[in-house]
Structure formats: structure tokens, C-alpha cells
C-alpha positions in Angstrom: -174.6 41.8 -72.9 -173.2 41.0 -76.3 -169.6 41.5 -75.2 -170.2 39.5 -72.1 -171.5 36.5 -74.1 -168.7 36.7 -76.6 -166.2 36.5 -73.6 -168.0 33.6 -72.0 -169.0 31.4 -74.9 -166.3 29.8 -77.0 -166.8 30.0 -80.8 -169.5 32.6 -80.5 -169.6 35.3 -83.2 -171.8 38.3 -84.0 -173.8 38.3 -87.2 -173.8 41.4 -89.3 -171.9 44.6 -88.9 -171.1 45.6 -85.3 -171.5 49.3 -86.2 -174.5 49.5 -88.6 -177.4 47.8 -86.9 -180.0 48.2 -84.2 -178.0 48.9 -81.0 -180.4 47.1 -78.7 -180.4 43.8 -80.6 -177.7 41.1 -81.0 -177.7 38.1 -83.2 -175.0 35.6 -82.4 -173.9 32.3 -84.1 -173.3 29.6 -81.5 -171.9 26.7 -83.5 -172.5 23.1 -82.6 -176.0 23.5 -81.3 -179.6 23.5 -82.6 -181.1 27.0 -82.1 -184.6 25.7 -81.3 -183.3 23.5 -78.4 -181.4 26.6 -77.1 -184.6 28.8 -77.3 -186.6 26.1 -75.4 -183.9 25.7 -72.7 -183.5 29.4 -72.2 -187.3 29.9 -72.1 -187.4 27.4 -69.2 -184.9 29.6 -67.4 -187.1 32.7 -68.0 -185.1 34.3 -70.8 -187.0 35.5 -73.8 -185.1 35.1 -77.0 -185.4 33.8 -80.5 -183.3 32.1 -83.1 -182.6 33.3 -86.6 -183.4 36.8 -87.9 -186.5 38.7 -87.0 -187.9 38.5 -90.5 -187.8 34.7 -90.5 -189.4 34.2 -87.1 -191.3 30.9 -87.0 -189.8 29.5 -90.2 -188.4 26.0 -90.3 -185.8 26.8 -92.9 -182.7 28.7 -91.9 -183.0 32.5 -92.2 -182.5 33.7 -95.7 -180.9 36.9 -94.2 -178.3 34.9 -92.3 -177.5 32.6 -95.3 -177.3 35.8 -97.5 -174.6 37.2 -95.3 -172.7 33.9 -95.9 -173.6 31.6 -93.0 -173.9 28.0 -93.9 -177.3 26.5 -93.0 -176.0 24.7 -89.9 -174.7 28.0 -88.5 -177.8 29.9 -89.5 -179.8 27.4 -87.4 -177.4 27.9 -84.5 -178.2 31.5 -83.8 -179.5 33.4 -80.8 -181.3 36.8 -81.1 -181.6 38.9 -78.0 -183.1 42.3 -77.6 -182.9 44.8 -74.8 -185.6 47.4 -74.0 -185.8 50.6 -72.0 -187.0 48.6 -69.0 -184.3 45.9 -69.2 -182.4 46.1 -65.9 -178.7 45.4 -65.2 -179.8 42.5 -63.0 -181.7 41.0 -66.0 -178.6 41.3 -68.1 -176.4 39.7 -65.4 -179.0 36.9 -65.1 -178.8 36.2 -68.8 -175.0 36.3 -68.7 -175.1 33.7 -65.9 -177.7 31.4 -67.5 -176.9 31.4 -71.2 -173.3 30.0 -71.2 -174.1 26.8 -69.2 -177.1 26.1 -71.5 -174.9 26.4 -74.5 -172.2 24.2 -72.9 -174.8 21.5 -72.0 -176.3 21.5 -75.5 -172.8 21.3 -77.1 -172.0 18.3 -74.9 -175.0 16.5 -76.4 -174.2 17.6 -80.0 -172.7 14.9 -82.3 -170.9 17.7 -84.2 -169.1 19.3 -81.2 -165.5 18.1 -80.8 -165.2 17.6 -77.1 -161.8 18.3 -75.5 -159.7 15.2 -75.0 -158.5 14.9 -71.4 -155.2 12.9 -71.1 
């Protein structure tokens, strides 16, 4: 799922080491959006997710873990945390890969910080 999202969402990046972490969880920075808006939009699509790091769940301030690894506060607030379980199906992953990119695209189009492509 992580690779699929990185391929489908421009400017997305993985937070933390790609080798030394929990293999079933990804934390991505998706610049130019507000993480809470993304979580609400994805929840309405039936996708369970979170923003920030697990240890800062429910906090208003950006995750101290994400800022400690060097993310500026605006990027630490633009994160998506997804976890897979033993019962997660391929169909659920495909559904997430289908739903998440358009949500991010739509939120970026509303963002005052996102530089929209100029069409000549």
C-alpha cells in the first residue's frame, strides 16, 4: 500500500527509516494539506486512519516525534498514518489506493499553499 500511494500521490514521502520500523504501518507526509481534514474525508469514505504519530494521537500540536526527525510543523500536520492487520484484504488495500489519492488532490486544490499547475 505504501508503494502504491507514493506512486499515485505527488510530493508524498515516507517518515522514518524504510527499513527499521513496524512493517505493517506507514506514516506519510502529504504536503499542502491539513491532516485533520484528510482524516475526516477518508473516514467518510470508510477508511480508518490517523494523522501524526501514534504517540501523539489526539494532540492539537504537531507530533513531537515528527518534528524531532526534522519535519517542519506544517509538514508534521500533513501526515497520514495507516496500519494493516492480519485481516486486511487485498480488496481493502485496492480500495484505499483508489480513494486516498483523489481526496488528497481535492484537499490540495482548496489549499492556499498548494501551487496549482498553470495551464497555458
